[in-house]
C-alpha positions in Angstrom: -38.5 -8.0 23.4 -37.1 -8.1 26.9 -38.0 -11.7 27.5 -34.7 -13.1 26.0 -32.5 -10.9 28.2 -32.7 -13.1 31.4 -32.2 -16.2 29.3 -29.1 -14.7 27.7 -27.8 -13.5 31.0 -28.3 -17.0 32.5 -26.5 -18.7 29.6 -23.5 -16.4 29.9 -23.3 -16.5 33.7 -23.5 -20.2 33.6 -20.7 -20.4 31.0 -18.4 -17.8 32.6 -18.6 -19.0 36.2 -19.1 -22.7 35.4 -21.7 -23.1 38.1 -24.7 -25.4 38.4 -28.2 -24.3 37.4 -29.0 -23.6 41.1 -25.8 -21.6 41.6 -26.4 -19.5 38.5 -30.0 -18.8 39.6 -28.7 -17.8 43.0 -26.2 -15.4 41.4 -28.9 -14.0 39.2 -31.2 -13.4 42.2 -28.4 -11.6 44.1 -27.7 -9.5 41.0 -31.4 -8.7 40.8 -31.6 -7.8 44.5 -28.6 -5.5 44.3 -30.0 -3.8 41.2 -33.4 -3.3 42.8 -31.8 -1.8 46.0 -29.6 0.5 43.9 -32.6 1.6 41.8 -34.7 2.2 45.0 -31.9 4.3 46.5 -31.7 6.3 43.3 -35.4 6.9 43.2 -35.6 8.0 46.8 -32.7 10.3 46.3 -34.3 11.9 43.2 -37.5 12.4 45.1 -35.6 14.0 48.1 -33.8 16.4 45.7 -37.1 17.2 44.0 -38.9 17.9 47.3 -35.9 20.0 48.5 -36.5 22.7 45.9 -34.5 21.3 43.0 -31.3 20.9 44.9 -30.8 24.6 45.5 
């Protein structure tokens, strides 16, 4: 069910920004990289709060 999501994102980003296929893939990669970094920071923060006695 999640397979069409990247295709949908690709089609919309290509249409909105009017970039080439390579340019759109580069934007998608940077978007993925930023999302992965943000998710990693969130997970590390949640683990730190959990190990610190529930934030108290």
